[in-house]
N, C-alpha and C positions, 0 to 999 in steps of 0.2 A: 465094226468101226470100236476101235480100243477106246477106253475115258481117256487118254490122252487126247487121242487123234481128234474125239467128241469134243476138247472142249480147245483143241485148237484152231477147229473151225467155227466153235457156236460159242466161246467164252466170251468173257464182256467188253473185251475187245479183238476184234478179229485181225490174227497175225499174218502178214506179209511174208516174214522168216523164221526161224527160230532155231537157234544151236544151243545144244545143251551138251556140258563137259565135254566137248570138242577139240581134240587135237588135229592139226592140220598141216601138212606137210608132203615131203616125196620119198618114198620108199619108208627105211627106216630112219631120216631124218625129218625130226619135228621143228615146225618154224614155228608156228603158234600154236600155245597148251592153254587148258583150261578157258575156253572159251565158252561164256553162257550171256545166251542174251534174246531178247525178244524185239521184235521191230513190227510195229503196229501196219498191218496194210494202209498203203496211200502216203507212208513216212517218205520223204525227201533224205536220206541219210548220207552226208558228206563225209568221205573217208582221207582221213589226213595220219600221214608218217613220213619220216624220211627214208630214201632209197634203200632198198634192203631191207626195211623194216617188216615187211611180209601184206603190203598191201594186196598185192596182185594173187598170191597163195590166197588172202582170204577171199577175194570175189570171185576168184575161181570155184574156189568150194563153195561159195553163196551161189552162183549160179549153174551148181550142177557139173561143172567139169573136173574137180577134184573130188575124190569121196575124202573122208575123212576119215584120219589113221585110229580114232577112240573116238567115241561119242555119236551122235547124230546132229544130224539138219533135216530143219523141213520148211518146206515151203509154200505160200497160200494159193499156189498154182501151178499147173503142171507143167506149163513153160516159159521160157526164160529167154531174154534179147539179150546178147552178149554184145559190148563195145570192145573189142582189144586194140590195142596201139597199132598201128599203123605198121611202126620197125619191126613188130613180130610176126605179123603174117606174111611180111615180103610182099613181091610184086610177081609174083610167079602166074599171075591168074591170065591166062589168054583169052579172058573173055572183056566185056562191054563194060562201063562203070553202072548203065541198065542190068545188065546179067546178074553182078555181084550183088546189088540194091536188093533186085526182085527175090534173089533165093529161091529156098525152094517154092516158095507159094508162086513165082512166077506172077504176079500180080503186077503186072508191069504201070498198070495204071497208078497204083500207087506207091508205089518204086518211078515214076517220074516226079509227081507231086513231092513226095521227101527229096529226092535229089533237087528240085528247085528251090525250095523253104532253103537248103541250106548252100544254095549258091551257085549249084551246077548242073543249069540249064543248057550252057552251053556244051556241057562233057557229058551229056546222056549217054553218047552212041563213041565214046572215047574207049581204047583201050586201058582197062584198069590200069597195065601194069607200064604204062608210058604216062600216067599221072604222077603231079608230084605228089611229097610225101604226108603234104595238107590235104590236098585234095583227095585221096585213098584215107585219110581218116574219117574225113566228112561221108564218103561210099559206104564206110562200114556203121556208120551214124547214120544213116539213111535206113540200110539193111535193118538194121534193129526198130526204125518206127515203122517199117514195113510190117513186123512178124505181129501176128496178135495175139498180144500177151498184155498181162497187167504187172509185169514186173521186168523190169532193166539196170543192167550193171553195166555201167560206163567206168573202164579201168584209163583214167588221164586222157579223155578224148582231146583234151585242147591243149595240150605237151607240145604239139608239132604246127598250132594254126598262129595265125597272125590276128591281130585283136578283131577285126572284123567279123572273120570266121569262128573265131572264139564265140561269140556274141551270136550267132545265129546257132550255134553249138546247143549254148544256155537257151535259146530263145526255145530250141524244139525239146529239151527236158523240162521246161517250165511249162509247155504244150501239155506234153505227157505227164505230168504231174496236176494238172489243173483234174483233167481226165480221171485222175484217182489212179494212176500207177503207182507203184512203190517202186523207188529209183534209189540206188546205189550208185554214188559217182565218187571217184578216187578222183584228189585232187594235190598239187603240191604247194599251191598258196588255198591257205585256211577261208580266205576271206572271199574265192572265189566264187561261189554260189551261197553268198551270206545270205543272200533277199530271198533265195528257196528252201534253204536246206531247215527240217525239224529238227534231225536229229545229228547227232557229230560225233562218227565215231575212230580215235584214233587208235593207231597201232603204234606200239612202240615197247623192247624188252622182252621180246616174246609173248608179247599178248595184247588185247583189247579192250578198251573202256568207252561206253555208249553213253553220250549226256545227252540233255537237253540244248538245244542250238543255242540258247537266250543265253543260260548258262555257261557255256564255252566259251561266246562274244564275251563276258565279262573276266573270266580270267585272264589275269596278266602275265 
């Protein structure tokens, strides 16, 4: 183990995520440059920014789905639960909501509990492709809850949901926060998770800035 790896694991605060001099993008096109940040383990980070600013690029990189073009990304866990936007996945799965939620774990007991907690008790056996967009989004949230990990990345999970369903998703995120998970939660509404966030990450101008949530709330 290198000195840096040891510091990452055993330092004064255990980190959930660290990016150093990272450039993020696709092919030769950089979307975000000069990204340097450390997120302590157990933090709830709201990720804000206008459409097209690079929120999804940052989240995909943080989740390990997009390697950095330059620099380094380290996570304090080997497994990550990823919640994409339902419309980015489509409705092509010829399987049930239960099978999607259980995923590779095939843990139907946990999948059923997760689906029920998100108001999908009556859709457990329904074909995923026949669910509404909002229902599919909640199934993807349930899938993330089933994964045995303490790092969860939500890419605008409530953008297609009504108020009642959005509240169920936020409640699920709150439970995982209480259990000590590190959470990245993208939203178009900065105050959507104001009662949960400990840090706020703003994506703008080809870069990111991380601030204390209370300081961000006081910014005019």
